[in-house]
N, C-alpha and C positions, 0 to 999 in steps of 0.2 A: 671769867677769863678762860675757866676750860671748854668755856662752848666756844670762843672768840678763836681757840686753836683748830679747834675739832671743822669752823666752820674756814679758817686760811688753808686747813690741808685737803677739805674736799673741792675745794674752787683751784688749788694747785692742780688737782690729779684731774680734776675737769679739764684743765688746759693742756693738759697730755705732758705735764713735766714731772711725774711720780708713776714712772712706770712699773707695774707689779708692786712690788712691798717696796720699794724703795725709798730712803731719805727719810727724815727726819726734824722734827720742831719742836722747840721747845719755848716757852716763857719763864719769864723771872715775878714768882708772887709775894714779895714780900725777903723773907729770907729763906724760902722754899721752888725750886725749881719744877717745872710742869714739864714734864716731857715724852712723844711717843715711846708706845711701848717696842721691842724689839719686835721686828717682823711685820709692827702694822702696818696695814693699807690705808694711806692717808685719804681717798675716798669713803673710807666708813669708817673713821675716827668717833667713840665713844666717848663724851666727855666726863662721865662716870668711871671710865677705863684709861686713866692716864699714869703714868710713874712719876711717883712724887722721890724727888733727889733734895736732900737739906744742901746748904750754900758748900760746903765740904764737898759733896757727891757721894753722901752714902744714901744708898738706896731704902727711903724709913716707909712711903705705902704703895701697891695700888703692884701691879707686873711689873715683872724685869726692866727695864731700861733698852734703850737703841742703846747697841755696844759704842757710839759716834758720840756717847754725851760727855766724852772728855774731851773732846772739841766744844762743844756747847757752853764746858766751863770755862776754859779758855776765852773766848768773846766775852764770858758777862766778869773775869778777874779782870782783865784786858781796859776796861769800859766799866763803869757804874752806871753810866747812862743806860746801858745795853738791857734790852727787854724784852727782847727775842732772837733768835736763829733759825732759820732757815737752812738744811741742810739739803739737796736734790741729787740726782744722776739726771738731771736734763740733758738733753741730747747734744745740743751744739754748745754747751758749756762744757760739755764733758770732752768733746770733741777737742776743743781748743784749751785745755786740760794735758792733753796729749802733745801737743808744742811745744817748741821754745819759750817760752815769754819775749816779752816785746821789748821789756824794762826788766831792772832788777824789783823797783817797786811797782810793777804793774806788767800782769801778763797777758790785762788788753790793751791796745792804747786808746789816745783820747779820738775816737771815731765818732761818738754824738752827744749833740749835749745834753741830752738825758741822760745819759751814761754818767757824764760829771755832775748832773742835781740829782740823781738817783743812787749812784752807789762809789763814786770816785775811785783812786787807785783799788788796784783789786792784784796783790800779788800772787804766786806763786807756790804754793810750800811743799816742799821734797816729798818722794813716794814714800807712802809706810800703807801695812795692811790694816784695813779700817779695823777701827778702834784701839788702835797700837797707840799710845799714851805719850810716846814720843815726837808722835806726828802733830798733838796737840799742843805737847812744849815747846816747839819750834815755832806753832803759831804763835803764841802767846809770847813768848820772848823777841818775838822782831820789836825794833827800836825805831819805828814810826808806826805812823797813821794812819790805821785802814777800818774798813767796818765791812769789808765784803776781801774773797781767796779762792783761788780754784786750788784743791788738793789736785795733786797730779796727777794723771790718767787715773780717775777718778768723777770728779765734780766740783760743781761749785758749795759752796760754803757765806751767810749773808747775815750780819749782826744789823738791829735797828731799835729804835728807841720805839717801839711798840711792833706788835702782827702783822699789819697792818705794811705799816715802811720796811717792815723787813721781804713780808711780803712782793711789793711794786719792787725792794730792788734787784729781787732774786728773779721774777720776771722781766727786768732791765740786762740782768747781766745777760740770760738766756740770749734775748731779742739782738745784743751790741753784739754777740758771739755768731749767731746765725749771720750777721751782715760779713761780721770775719772773714767768717768762712764763704761765703756768698762770694764777695770779691776778690778771693783765691791767689794769684800770685801778680795781682795788679797792684800799683801802687792807690792807695789812695788819698784823698788829702786829708789830712788832721786840723784836729782844730789848733788852733796859732797860742802862743803862748799865753796871749795877751786874753784875747779867747777862755780857756781855760783857768786863766785866772779872776775873770771876771764871774762866768758862773761857780767858781769854788766857791771866791768867796761869798757871793749870795745867797747858795744853800750851804752853804757853812761842810763842805764833804773836802776831805784830803785828796790833797793832790803835790807834789814834792814834787817842782818843776828843777 
């Protein structure tokens, strides 16, 4: 599992989605959480040098964890099916996080089928300084389902049933945000309610019409 996390970090870095030492990843391993250390470069993670937290977020082994670990814990507590969390500072998603949200439940509109198939509704979480536990609490207490969010003026965070699914969803968030910004002020055709219902129903992704 630690090797999979390191490989995911290298993949995201190779795609240019993790500039510098930004971003952090985690996986659930039984009652433990493996998470990237503070200041880690996702391009060169050492599977033997990951931070280990218990299910309450206590640091039990390895180097000091990323200060964003409360956000990861919030996703794991929201849904027992979550096995991995990816947080990035990818350029287009971070830019979209600086804009007004499309709706209360999704900062990103239903622009492409793959966004609905791999991600679903993606709320904007109000700004807080990185590592602020209040932001994690705000994410955790939202009363509707979601597997991804944009952190205001910060970037995307995505959860999934596997590290591969979380990585694929994080890439899709970046792609749909790039398209959204490319469209600029033009009025795009959004997917219809029937098209949304068909896709999210078939792929089990959350979307409240």
